[in-house]
C-alpha positions in Angstrom: -45.8 -16.4 -32.9 -42.9 -14.4 -34.2 -43.9 -11.5 -31.9 -44.1 -13.8 -28.9 -40.7 -15.3 -29.8 -39.2 -11.9 -30.2 -40.7 -10.7 -26.9 -39.3 -13.8 -25.1 -35.8 -13.0 -26.6 -36.1 -9.4 -25.5 -37.2 -10.4 -22.0 -34.2 -12.8 -21.7 -31.8 -10.2 -22.9 -33.3 -7.7 -20.5 -33.0 -10.2 -17.6 -29.3 -10.9 -18.4 -28.5 -7.2 -18.8 -30.2 -6.4 -15.5 -28.4 -9.1 -13.7 -25.0 -7.9 -15.1 -25.9 -4.4 -14.1 -26.8 -5.4 -10.6 -23.5 -7.4 -10.2 -21.5 -4.5 -11.5 -23.2 -2.1 -9.2 -22.7 -4.4 -6.2 -19.0 -4.7 -7.1 -18.6 -1.0 -7.5 -20.3 -0.4 -4.1 -18.1 -3.0 -2.4 -15.0 -1.4 -3.9 -16.1 2.0 -2.6 -16.8 0.7 0.9 -13.5 -1.2 0.9 -11.6 2.0 0.0 -13.4 4.0 2.7 -12.6 1.3 5.2 -8.9 1.2 4.3 -8.6 5.0 4.5 -10.6 5.1 7.8 -8.3 2.5 9.4 -5.2 4.4 8.3 -6.5 7.6 9.7 -7.4 5.9 13.0 -3.8 5.0 13.3 -2.7 8.5 12.4 -5.1 9.8 15.1 -3.7 7.5 17.8 -0.1 8.5 16.9 -1.1 12.2 17.1 -2.4 11.5 20.6 1.0 10.3 21.7 0.6 6.5 21.2 4.1 4.8 21.3 4.9 2.8 18.2 7.7 0.5 17.3 10.6 1.8 15.2 11.0 -1.5 13.3 8.3 -2.5 10.8 5.5 -4.0 12.8 2.1 -5.5 12.5 -0.4 -3.6 14.6 -3.7 -4.9 16.0 -6.4 -5.4 13.4 -9.1 -2.8 13.1 -12.7 -3.8 12.5 -14.8 -1.3 10.4 -17.9 -1.6 8.3 -18.0 -5.4 9.1 -14.5 -5.8 7.7 -11.3 -6.8 9.4 -8.4 -4.6 8.4 -4.8 -5.7 8.8 -2.5 -2.8 9.7 1.2 -2.4 9.4 3.5 0.5 10.4 7.0 1.2 9.1 9.3 4.2 8.9 10.9 5.7 5.8 14.2 5.9 7.8 14.4 2.1 7.5 14.1 2.0 3.7 16.4 2.7 0.9 15.7 5.9 -1.1 15.5 5.8 -4.9 16.6 9.4 -5.1 19.3 9.6 -2.4 20.9 6.1 -2.3 23.3 4.9 -5.1 21.7 2.9 -7.9 24.0 -0.1 -7.5 23.1 -0.3 -3.8 19.3 -0.1 -4.5 19.6 -2.6 -7.4 21.5 -5.0 -5.1 18.8 -4.9 -2.5 16.0 -5.4 -5.1 17.8 -8.4 -6.5 18.2 -9.9 -3.1 14.4 -9.7 -2.7 13.6 -11.1 -6.2 12.7 -7.7 -7.7 15.8 -7.0 -9.8 15.4 -9.5 -12.7 16.1 -7.8 -16.0 17.1 -4.6 -14.2 20.0 -4.1 -16.6 17.5 -3.3 -19.4 15.3 -1.1 -17.2 15.6 2.6 -16.3 17.8 3.3 -13.2 15.9 3.6 -9.9 17.1 7.1 -9.4 15.4 8.2 -12.7 12.0 7.8 -11.0 10.3 10.4 -9.0 8.0 8.0 -7.1 7.5 4.4 -6.3 4.4 4.4 -8.4 6.2 5.6 -11.5 9.0 3.0 -10.9 6.4 0.3 -10.6 4.9 1.3 -13.9 8.2 1.8 -15.6 9.4 -1.6 -14.6 6.0 -3.2 -15.3 5.8 -4.6 -11.8 2.7 -6.6 -10.7 0.7 -5.2 -7.7 2.2 -7.8 -5.4 5.7 -6.8 -6.5 5.0 -3.1 -5.9 3.7 -4.0 -2.5 7.1 -5.7 -1.8 8.9 -2.7 -3.3 7.2 -0.4 -0.8 8.4 -2.4 2.1 12.0 -1.9 1.0 12.1 1.5 -0.8 10.9 5.0 -0.4 11.3 8.4 -2.0 11.7 11.5 0.3 13.5 10.0 3.3 15.9 12.9 3.2 17.1 14.7 5.3 16.9 11.5 7.4 19.7 9.0 7.1 19.2 5.3 6.6 18.8 3.9 10.1 19.4 0.1 10.6 17.3 0.1 13.8 14.3 1.0 11.7 14.9 -1.8 9.2 13.3 -5.3 9.4 15.0 -7.5 11.9 14.8 -9.7 15.0 15.4 -8.8 18.5 14.1 -6.2 20.8 12.6 -3.3 19.0 13.0 0.4 19.9 9.8 2.5 20.3 9.0 6.2 20.0 6.2 8.6 20.1 5.6 10.9 17.1 7.4 14.3 17.0 7.1 17.2 14.6 8.8 16.3 11.3 8.6 12.5 11.7 7.3 10.4 8.9 5.4 7.1 9.0 4.2 4.6 6.4 0.9 3.0 7.1 -0.2 -0.1 5.2 -3.8 -1.2 5.6 -5.2 -4.3 3.8 -8.4 -6.3 3.3 -8.7 -9.9 2.1 -11.6 -10.4 -0.3 -12.9 -13.2 -2.5 -11.0 -11.9 -5.5 -7.7 -11.1 -3.7 -6.3 -8.5 -1.4 -6.8 -4.7 -1.5 -3.9 -2.7 0.0 -3.6 1.0 0.8 -0.2 2.5 1.4 -0.1 6.0 2.9 3.0 8.0 3.9 2.5 11.1 5.9 4.6 13.6 7.9 3.6 14.8 11.3 3.5 18.6 11.4 2.5 19.1 15.0 -0.1 21.6 13.8 -3.3 21.1 15.7 -5.4 22.1 12.7 -3.7 19.9 10.2 -1.4 17.5 12.1 -0.5 15.3 9.1 0.7 16.0 5.5 0.1 13.1 3.2 3.1 12.6 0.8 2.1 9.3 -0.8 -1.2 7.5 -1.4 -1.4 4.3 -3.3 -4.2 1.7 -3.7 -3.2 -1.8 -4.9 -5.4 -4.7 -6.0 -3.4 -7.9 -5.5 -4.8 -10.9 -7.3 -1.6 -12.9 -7.7 0.1 -14.7 -4.8 1.9 -12.4 -2.3 5.6 -11.7 -2.9 7.7 -13.0 0.0 9.9 -9.9 0.3 12.5 -11.7 2.3 16.0 -12.0 1.1 16.5 -15.1 -1.1 
C-alpha cells in the first residue's frame, strides 16, 4: 500500500512537472516567434525604404503587417524630430520629459546627458517598459550632426514626405498585442546607400509592456 501510495504521488508530481515544462516550452517558443515576427516586420519596412518608398517626415503609423499569423503594428519616426540626450541642454530635455509625465523625481536622478543610450537612462531612472516606450518617442542619442527639426516632430496638419537618402536615419517601432501585454521592438538604423549592406543598425531594444500604455502627450 505504501508503495502504491508513493507511486501515485510520484506520478502526480511527474504530471505536474511535465505540464509546467510544456507550458514553459510553449511560452518560450511563442516569445521566439514573436521576436522573429517583430524583426521581420521592421526589416520589411527597411527594405521598402531602400527601394525608394516615400515616407512621412512626421511620426506616423504605417499599415499593419501580417506575419506568422500575427498582426504587427508599425510606426516610423525620425531622430531629427527628437531631443538628443547628448546634444541638447539638460534643462530643455528635463522640461520636455516633465511635460510628458516622465520627469517626476528628476532632481534626484542622474542628468540625461550622463547617459550614453536610452536603455541606460531607462535603467538608471528605473523606468517601466511603458515609460521607456514613451521616452523613445521623445528622445534619441546620436541625432547629430542633424539639427532638431520641428517639421519632423509630432503635430497636426499636412505632413512632409521624403524618400530615403544616404546618411538618413529612421526609427522603426513594431509591436504585437498578446494575452499578457504588448511586445515592442525599437530599431534605429542609418541608410548607407551601399547595395551590399544598405542599413547600419545603431539601436535595438525589445520591450515587454505589461502595464497600461503611457500617453506620451503633453499634460
